[in-house]
Each structure stands twice: as structure tokens, then as C-alpha cells.
C-alpha positions in Angstrom: -5.3 -26.2 -5.6 -1.5 -27.2 -5.1 1.0 -25.0 -6.6 4.3 -26.2 -7.9 7.3 -25.5 -6.0 8.3 -22.9 -8.4 5.6 -20.8 -8.8 4.9 -20.8 -4.5 8.5 -19.8 -4.4 7.9 -17.1 -6.8 4.8 -15.8 -5.1 6.7 -15.6 -1.5 9.2 -13.9 -3.3 7.0 -11.4 -4.4 4.8 -11.0 -1.1 8.0 -10.5 0.5 9.1 -8.1 -1.5 6.1 -6.1 -1.0 6.2 -6.5 2.8 9.8 -5.1 2.2 8.8 -1.9 0.1 5.9 -1.2 2.6 8.7 -1.0 5.3 10.7 1.1 3.6 8.0 3.5 2.5 7.0 3.9 6.3 10.6 4.6 6.9 10.6 7.0 4.5 7.1 8.7 5.7 8.5 8.5 9.1 11.6 10.2 8.3 9.9 12.8 6.7 7.6 13.5 9.5 10.5 13.9 11.8 12.8 15.8 10.3 9.5 18.3 9.4 9.1 18.4 13.5 12.3 20.2 14.1 12.6 22.6 11.0 15.4 24.8 12.2 18.9 25.8 10.7 20.4 22.4 11.3 17.4 20.4 9.2 19.2 18.4 7.0 17.9 19.9 4.0 19.6 17.6 1.0 18.4 14.0 3.2 14.5 16.0 3.3 14.9 16.4 -1.1 16.8 12.7 -1.5 13.1 11.6 0.0 11.1 13.2 -3.2 11.6 12.3 -6.6 13.1 14.7 -8.9 9.6 14.9 -10.1 7.9 15.0 -7.5 4.7 16.7 -6.4 3.7 18.4 -3.1 0.5 19.9 -2.6 -2.4 21.3 -0.1 -6.0 20.6 -1.6 -9.3 21.9 -0.4 -10.3 25.2 0.8 -7.7 25.5 3.4 -4.6 23.8 2.8 -5.1 24.6 -1.5 -5.2 28.6 -0.2 -2.5 28.2 2.5 0.4 26.0 0.8 -0.9 25.8 -2.8 1.4 23.4 -4.8 5.4 23.0 -5.4 6.3 21.0 -8.5 10.2 19.3 -8.6 12.4 18.5 -5.2 14.0 21.8 -5.8 10.6 23.3 -5.3 9.3 21.4 -2.6 12.6 21.9 -0.7 12.4 25.7 -1.1 9.1 26.1 -0.2 9.9 23.9 3.5 12.9 26.0 3.8 11.1 29.0 4.6 9.4 27.5 7.5 12.9 27.4 9.2 14.7 31.0 7.8 14.8 33.7 8.8 14.0 31.9 11.7 12.1 28.3 12.6 8.5 28.9 12.1 7.7 26.8 14.6 8.7 26.4 17.9 8.0 22.7 18.6 5.9 20.7 15.9 4.8 16.7 16.6 3.0 14.8 13.5 1.0 11.3 14.4 -0.1 9.4 11.6 -2.9 6.6 11.7 -5.5 4.9 10.1 -2.7 3.8 7.5 -3.5 2.3 4.2 -0.7 1.0 2.0 -0.6 -0.8 -1.4 2.5 -1.6 -3.4 2.6 -2.5 -7.1 5.9 -3.4 -8.3 7.6 0.0 -8.6 4.5 1.7 -7.5 2.9 2.3 -4.3 0.4 4.4 -3.2 -0.6 5.2 0.9 -3.1 7.2 3.1 -3.2 8.3 6.6 -4.9 10.6 9.3 -2.4 12.9 10.2 -3.0 15.2 13.4 -0.2 17.9 13.8 0.0 20.0 17.4 2.4 22.9 16.5 3.2 26.0 18.4 5.0 28.9 16.3 7.5 31.1 17.3 4.6 33.5 17.6 3.4 31.6 20.7 0.5 30.3 19.3 -0.4 26.8 19.4 -2.9 25.0 17.1 -4.1 21.4 16.8 -4.4 20.2 12.8 -5.9 17.5 11.4 -5.3 16.3 7.7 -6.1 13.7 5.3 -2.4 12.2 3.3 -2.7 10.9 0.1 1.0 10.1 -0.9 2.3 8.3 -3.7 5.8 6.5 -4.1 8.1 5.2 -6.3 11.5 3.3 -6.1 13.6 5.3 -7.7 17.3 5.0 -7.9 17.2 2.0 -5.8 15.2 3.7 -3.1 11.4 4.2 -2.3 10.7 8.1 -2.4 7.4 10.5 -2.1 6.5 11.0 -5.8 3.1 13.0 -5.1 2.1 14.6 -1.2 -1.3 16.0 -0.8 -2.9 17.3 2.5 -6.3 17.9 2.9 -7.0 19.3 5.8 -10.1 18.3 7.9 -10.1 20.6 10.8 -7.9 22.7 12.7 -7.8 25.3 15.8 -6.0 27.6 17.9 -4.7 25.8 21.1 -5.2 28.8 24.6 -2.5 28.9 26.7 -0.3 26.5 24.5 0.9 23.0 25.0 2.8 23.1 27.6 1.8 24.0 31.0 3.2 24.4 34.5 0.2 22.6 35.8 1.1 19.7 38.0 0.2 16.0 35.7 -2.8 14.5 37.7 -2.3 11.1 39.1 -4.4 8.8 41.3 -3.6 9.2 45.1 -1.4 7.0 47.4 -4.1 5.5 50.0 -1.2 5.3 52.0 0.1 8.8 51.7 -3.6 10.0 53.1 -3.2 8.0 56.1 0.4 9.4 57.1 
């Protein structure tokens, strides 16, 4: 059935708005991960806090992360919790978060997203780990910006990496056949 001109324009506007919201939400999540990759004395904690709604909840769930991280309610409590990872000295020597398997749904001024996260931290103690978690985040459009309203991380697996992530070993590359002839 053909739509009238105004209803098809309205439909296009709603679809465009949802796509713009998805892009904005992805930038919020990417910025959160980027900041958390480099928690240290120069970390912009105010910017980190602004990524959350005023009454946001950040929680670890499941046996491992529920016990390790607990729950934190409110922007100030979340920032205070994350601040413990940078003081008195940075907890991480290096840290990288990788996100995949995204499912993101926008409904008006609210959204829900899930991701699988791989994290490869090296700690200031010299230990390194590989960790995988399932993230479930809820978002709200608040004061003109998309912000994280609920952040839940559930551990899928984790293990120490002996010898750490960095190695002085040469990177394996294919040998150049011409170099063998010389």
C-alpha cells in the first residue's frame, strides 16, 4: 500500500532520528572505553561522569564481577568507583577494550544495547589477563545528549597471561623467496 507524502516523510524522519541516535550512542560507548583504557592522573573524570545520567547505575553481575565490582548508583558514585583505578597510582599499565556482537535498539528517548567485550589489561603489578564479558547498557537522552543510564557487565571468562602481552620476540612474517637466493 502506498503511503501519503506526509506519512512517508514522517517515517523517514523517525528512521533518520533512530540512525542518528545509534551513532551518538556508539560514540558514547567508544569514548567510555577509550577513557577507561587510559585511567591515570590525566584522565578527564568530569567527561567520564558526563557520559552517565545523573542517577545511572554501574554494576558487575554474576558470581565473579558481582563480587569484584559490586554496584554503584549515581554519577558521583560511579566516578568515585572508577577513580580507584587511577589513584594513588594507575591500576593498569596498559588496557584495551574490544567490543563486538552489538545489538542496539532505540525507542524514542531510550535505548538498550548489548555487546561482547574482550579486555586485555596488564596491571601495575606486572600481571596480564584476558577477560571476556557480556555488556548490557541502557541509555537515556538527557539534557540534549545520549548518556549511559545502566551499565551491567557480566564475566564470561578470564585468565592470566604468563609473560604479559608485550614481548621482544620478532613478529613472524613470510620469508621473502628472493632473500633465500642471496
